[in-house]
C-alpha positions in Angstrom: -131.2 -31.0 6.3 -132.6 -34.3 6.1 -136.2 -33.1 6.0 -135.3 -30.7 3.3 -133.7 -33.2 1.1 -136.6 -35.8 1.5 -139.1 -32.7 0.7 -137.1 -32.1 -2.5 -137.1 -35.6 -3.7 -140.6 -36.3 -3.0 -141.7 -32.9 -5.0 -139.7 -34.3 -8.0 -142.7 -36.3 -8.8 -145.2 -33.4 -8.5 -143.3 -30.5 -10.2 -143.4 -31.7 -13.6 -147.1 -32.3 -13.9 -147.7 -28.7 -12.3 -145.4 -27.0 -14.8 -146.6 -28.9 -18.0 -150.1 -28.2 -17.3 -149.9 -24.6 -16.4 -147.2 -23.5 -19.0 -147.8 -25.9 -22.0 -149.3 -22.9 -23.9 -146.9 -20.0 -22.9 -143.5 -19.1 -24.1 -141.0 -18.7 -21.2 -137.5 -17.4 -21.3 -135.0 -19.9 -20.7 -132.4 -17.5 -18.6 -130.2 -20.2 -17.4 -129.6 -22.7 -20.1 -126.3 -24.3 -18.9 -127.8 -24.9 -15.5 -131.0 -26.1 -16.8 -129.1 -28.8 -19.1 -127.1 -30.1 -16.4 -129.9 -30.5 -13.7 -132.4 -31.8 -16.2 -129.7 -34.6 -16.9 -129.4 -35.1 -13.3 -133.0 -35.5 -12.6 -133.5 -37.8 -15.9 -130.7 -40.1 -14.1 -132.4 -40.2 -10.6 -135.9 -40.9 -12.4 -134.2 -43.8 -14.4 -132.7 -45.6 -11.3 -135.1 -44.6 -8.6 -138.6 -42.8 -9.5 -139.7 -44.8 -12.5 -138.9 -48.3 -10.9 -140.8 -47.3 -7.7 -143.8 -46.2 -10.1 -143.7 -49.6 -12.1 -143.6 -51.7 -8.7 -146.6 -49.7 -7.3 -148.6 -50.6 -10.6 -148.3 -54.4 -9.3 -150.6 -53.5 -6.2 -154.1 -54.4 -6.3 -156.5 -51.7 -7.8 -158.4 -51.1 -4.7 -155.1 -50.3 -2.8 -154.0 -47.8 -5.4 -157.5 -46.3 -5.7 -157.5 -45.7 -1.8 -154.0 -44.2 -1.8 -155.1 -41.8 -4.7 -158.0 -40.8 -2.7 -156.1 -40.4 0.5 -153.4 -38.1 -0.9 -155.9 -36.3 -3.0 -157.8 -35.5 0.2 -154.6 -34.2 2.1 -154.0 -32.0 -0.9 -157.3 -30.0 0.1 -155.2 -28.6 3.1 -153.0 -26.6 0.5 -155.8 -26.1 -2.0 -158.4 -24.4 0.4 -156.3 -21.6 1.4 -155.2 -21.1 -2.1 -159.0 -20.8 -3.2 -159.4 -18.2 -0.6 -156.5 -16.2 -1.5 -157.4 -16.5 -5.2 -161.2 -15.0 -4.0 -162.7 -18.3 -5.1 -165.2 -18.8 -2.2 -167.4 -21.3 -3.7 -164.3 -23.8 -4.6 -163.2 -23.2 -0.9 -166.5 -24.1 0.6 -166.6 -27.2 -1.9 -163.2 -28.4 -0.8 -163.5 -27.8 2.8 -166.8 -29.9 2.7 -164.9 -32.6 0.8 -162.2 -32.7 3.2 -164.5 -32.8 6.3 -166.7 -35.7 4.5 -163.9 -37.8 3.2 -161.7 -37.5 6.3 -164.7 -38.6 8.4 -167.0 -40.9 6.7 -164.5 -41.8 4.1 -161.9 -42.9 6.8 -159.2 -40.4 6.4 -160.0 -40.0 2.7 -159.3 -43.6 1.7 -162.8 -43.6 0.1 -164.4 -40.3 -2.0 -167.6 -40.4 -0.1 -167.9 -36.8 -1.3 -168.3 -37.2 -4.9 -171.2 -39.5 -4.2 -172.8 -36.8 -2.2 -172.6 -34.4 -5.1 -169.4 -32.6 -3.8 -167.4 -32.1 -7.0 -163.7 -33.1 -7.1 -162.0 -29.8 -8.3 -158.3 -29.2 -9.6 -155.7 -28.8 -7.0 -154.4 -25.1 -6.4 -150.9 -24.1 -4.8 -149.2 -20.8 -4.1 -147.6 -20.7 -7.8 -151.2 -20.5 -9.3 -152.2 -17.9 -6.5 -149.2 -15.7 -7.5 -150.3 -16.0 -11.1 -153.9 -14.9 -10.4 -152.7 -11.9 -8.7 -150.7 -10.9 -11.8 -147.2 -12.2 -11.2 -145.7 -13.4 -14.6 -143.9 -16.8 -14.9 -140.4 -15.4 -14.9 -137.7 -17.5 -16.3 -138.0 -21.4 -17.0 -135.7 -23.3 -14.4 -135.1 -26.8 -13.9 -134.4 -27.2 -10.1 -132.5 -29.9 -9.0 -134.7 -33.0 -7.8 -138.0 -30.7 -8.1 -137.7 -30.6 -11.8 -139.1 -28.2 -14.4 -140.4 -25.0 -12.8 -140.6 -21.2 -13.3 -139.2 -18.3 -11.3 -142.8 -17.8 -9.9 -143.6 -21.3 -9.2 -140.3 -21.7 -7.3 -141.4 -19.0 -5.1 -144.7 -20.8 -4.5 -142.7 -23.8 -3.6 -140.6 -21.8 -1.0 -144.1 -20.4 0.5 -145.4 -24.1 0.7 -142.2 -25.4 2.6 -142.0 -22.4 5.1 -145.2 -22.7 6.8 -147.7 -22.6 3.7 -148.6 -26.4 4.0 -150.8 -27.0 6.9 -150.2 -30.7 6.6 -146.4 -30.1 6.9 -147.0 -27.8 10.0 -149.1 -30.6 11.6 -146.9 -33.5 11.1 -143.5 -32.1 10.8 -143.1 -28.6 12.1 -144.8 -29.1 15.3 -144.9 -31.9 17.7 -148.1 -33.6 18.2 -149.4 -36.4 19.7 -151.1 -37.8 16.8 -148.7 -37.5 13.7 -145.1 -37.9 12.9 -142.7 -36.7 10.4 -143.0 -39.8 8.6 -146.6 -39.4 8.1 -145.9 -36.3 6.1 -143.0 -37.7 4.2 -145.2 -41.1 3.3 -148.0 -39.0 2.2 -146.1 -36.8 -0.2 -144.2 -40.0 -1.5 -147.2 -41.8 -2.1 -148.8 -39.0 -3.7 -145.7 -38.7 -6.1 -145.6 -42.6 -6.8 -149.1 -42.6 -7.7 -148.8 -39.7 -10.2 -145.7 -41.1 -11.9 -147.4 -44.5 -12.1 -150.4 -42.9 -13.7 -147.9 -41.1 -16.4 -145.3 -43.8 -17.2 -146.4 -44.0 -20.8 -146.4 -40.2 -21.0 
């Protein structure tokens, strides 16, 4: 239960960006208006008392630390992007992202430095299971504001579930399976860092 709660809190940061980028030009039915209004208010309150202050504090860190954090979490995100590239039939992007993951994890010291871009390996957009379902022809379904997770659609909510129940190799490595090299905290720290980094970059927005 504790892991699920932490997972939900961290993904609050990430869900809004994914939803707004993908659905800004699409009309989606608001099937659960009462529920959405209530959860929107809850999420706004949580953002005001917890997430926004964290993001503002993060901005005071030296620029190299913020850049290294951003590079590291971007590198880890390839563990989800690569399988979704393959599921979407985008072999070229999968190969590019695989090489970026290998180069930045090794030469870039676990992704802190983006060595791959300097070698001509382009940084591509992240992909997730909601986007994969869309590429397979599934419609967005209804608009829904999830508690803590934020704005989403029925389709992307399914994508989140796939990600949580085995679709994220990084979660499987760090939390789902006991290993000698990683702990639960490594997963949650990386997700929290990703969320805070995104929120700090979009404070004005």
